[in-house]
C-alpha positions in Angstrom: 172.3 94.7 157.8 170.6 93.1 160.7 168.5 89.9 160.7 164.8 90.6 160.4 163.1 90.7 163.8 160.4 88.1 163.2 158.3 89.3 166.1 157.0 91.9 163.6 155.8 89.2 161.3 153.0 88.1 163.7 149.5 89.3 163.1 148.3 91.8 165.7 145.5 91.0 168.1 142.0 91.6 166.8 141.5 94.3 169.4 144.5 96.2 168.0 143.1 96.0 164.5 139.8 97.4 165.8 141.5 100.3 167.6 143.6 101.1 164.5 140.6 101.0 162.2 138.5 103.2 164.5 141.3 105.7 164.9 142.0 105.8 161.1 138.3 106.5 160.5 138.5 109.4 163.0 141.5 110.7 161.1 139.5 111.0 157.9 140.2 107.7 156.1 137.7 105.2 154.8 138.6 101.9 156.4 137.6 98.4 155.3 138.5 95.4 157.4 138.5 92.0 155.7 139.4 88.5 156.9 141.5 87.3 154.0 143.9 88.4 151.3 141.5 87.1 148.7 138.7 89.3 150.0 141.0 92.3 149.9 141.9 91.6 146.3 138.3 91.4 145.3 137.4 94.5 147.3 140.1 96.6 145.7 139.6 95.5 142.1 135.8 95.8 142.4 136.0 99.4 143.4 138.7 100.6 141.1 137.6 102.7 138.1 138.3 101.3 134.6 138.5 104.7 132.9 141.1 106.5 135.1 144.9 106.1 135.4 146.0 103.8 138.2 149.6 103.6 139.6 150.7 100.6 141.6 153.5 101.4 143.9 156.2 98.8 144.4 154.8 96.5 147.1 155.2 92.9 148.1 151.7 93.1 149.4 150.3 94.0 146.0 152.5 91.4 144.3 151.7 88.5 146.6 148.0 89.3 146.7 147.7 89.4 143.0 146.4 93.0 143.0 149.4 94.3 141.1 148.9 91.7 138.4 145.1 92.5 138.2 145.9 96.2 137.6 149.0 96.1 135.5 148.6 93.1 133.2 144.9 92.1 133.1 143.9 94.8 130.6 140.9 95.7 132.7 142.4 99.0 134.0 144.4 102.0 132.7 147.7 101.0 134.3 150.4 103.7 134.5 153.1 101.0 134.5 151.7 99.3 131.5 151.4 102.7 129.7 155.0 103.5 130.4 156.1 100.2 129.0 154.0 100.6 125.8 155.1 104.1 125.3 158.7 103.1 125.6 159.5 105.5 128.3 159.8 103.1 131.2 163.6 103.6 131.4 163.4 107.5 131.2 163.6 108.5 134.9 162.2 112.0 134.3 159.2 110.7 132.4 158.6 108.0 134.9 158.8 110.5 137.7 156.3 112.9 136.1 153.7 110.3 135.1 153.8 108.3 138.4 153.5 111.4 140.6 149.9 112.4 139.6 147.8 109.3 138.7 144.1 109.4 139.2 144.5 106.5 141.7 147.5 105.1 143.6 147.3 101.6 145.1 150.0 100.5 147.5 150.8 99.6 151.0 152.6 101.0 154.0 155.0 99.4 156.5 153.0 100.2 159.7 149.7 101.4 161.0 149.5 102.6 164.5 146.7 102.2 167.0 146.3 106.0 166.7 145.4 105.5 163.0 148.7 106.8 161.6 150.2 105.2 158.5 153.9 105.0 158.1 155.8 104.2 154.9 159.5 103.9 154.2 161.3 104.2 150.9 164.7 104.3 149.3 163.7 106.9 146.7 160.4 108.3 148.0 158.8 107.8 144.6 155.5 106.7 146.0 155.2 109.5 148.5 153.9 112.2 146.1 150.8 110.2 145.0 150.4 108.9 148.5 150.3 112.3 150.2 148.6 114.5 147.5 149.4 113.8 143.9 146.8 111.1 143.3 143.1 112.0 143.5 142.4 108.7 145.3 144.7 106.5 147.4 144.2 102.9 148.5 146.5 101.1 150.9 146.2 97.3 151.5 147.8 96.4 154.8 148.3 93.0 156.5 147.6 92.5 160.2 151.2 92.1 161.2 151.8 95.7 160.4 149.5 97.1 163.1 151.6 98.4 166.0 150.9 100.2 169.2 152.5 103.5 168.4 154.8 105.5 166.2 157.9 104.5 168.1 157.1 100.8 167.4 156.3 101.6 163.8 159.7 103.1 163.3 161.3 100.1 165.1 159.3 97.8 162.8 160.6 99.5 159.7 164.3 99.4 160.8 164.2 96.0 162.4 162.0 94.1 160.0 160.9 95.8 156.8 164.3 97.1 155.8 166.1 93.8 156.4 163.4 92.0 154.5 163.6 94.5 151.6 167.4 94.2 151.7 167.1 90.4 151.2 164.7 90.9 148.3 167.0 93.5 146.6 170.1 91.3 147.0 168.3 88.3 145.5 166.7 90.4 142.6 169.4 93.0 141.8 172.6 91.9 143.6 172.7 95.1 145.7 171.4 96.1 149.1 168.5 98.3 149.8 168.7 101.6 151.7 166.3 103.5 154.0 166.4 107.2 153.0 162.9 108.6 153.5 159.9 108.0 155.8 156.4 109.3 155.3 153.9 109.6 158.2 150.2 110.1 157.3 148.4 111.3 160.4 145.2 112.6 158.8 143.4 112.9 155.5 141.6 116.2 155.1 139.9 115.4 151.7 136.8 113.4 152.4 136.7 110.1 150.5 140.2 110.4 149.1 142.0 107.8 151.1 141.0 104.2 151.8 142.8 101.8 154.2 142.1 98.1 153.6 143.1 96.2 156.7 143.5 92.4 156.3 143.3 90.1 159.3 145.9 87.9 157.7 149.7 88.8 157.5 150.9 89.7 154.0 153.9 91.6 152.8 156.6 93.1 155.0 
């Protein structure tokens, strides 16, 4: 596994964020641009419904921002993860697969946003891709400024040269085994009005 290319850890220029936000809006997404991670956390939790199921995809952005904790452990929301644990099915792969595929709301992140407004996410299992692309009635992605890149080619380079090595480091520390890149999702457009929201943060967060 290669060493993370730290060039991809630097926040994009404000003009790049503006171009990405405008393009994502043109592609059918609702886009919010905030200055800080704290603002993103408040924005997301303030707009989440308290009477619908919410699934938090595995994400360092959600963990570091506190959004995952707000949703899954505060008791304010109907957390799919919390429900699975309470129901004793959190270790049943089939039950987890079925119940995380079609929540009312999915909250997560992606590994890159291009200046053409395309969102790119990578995964070892692809477990988050079903609710991201269609399974959830509402999707919200929180993305740090370092993930905004010029184009799709750079997005893929970022995934392979930075996100995967960083995730590999995390997996080795947490589980004693390496990560693997097996699936990539590219979201070019959202055709259902109001379904997808991109929250761009001017600060770097996650990888």
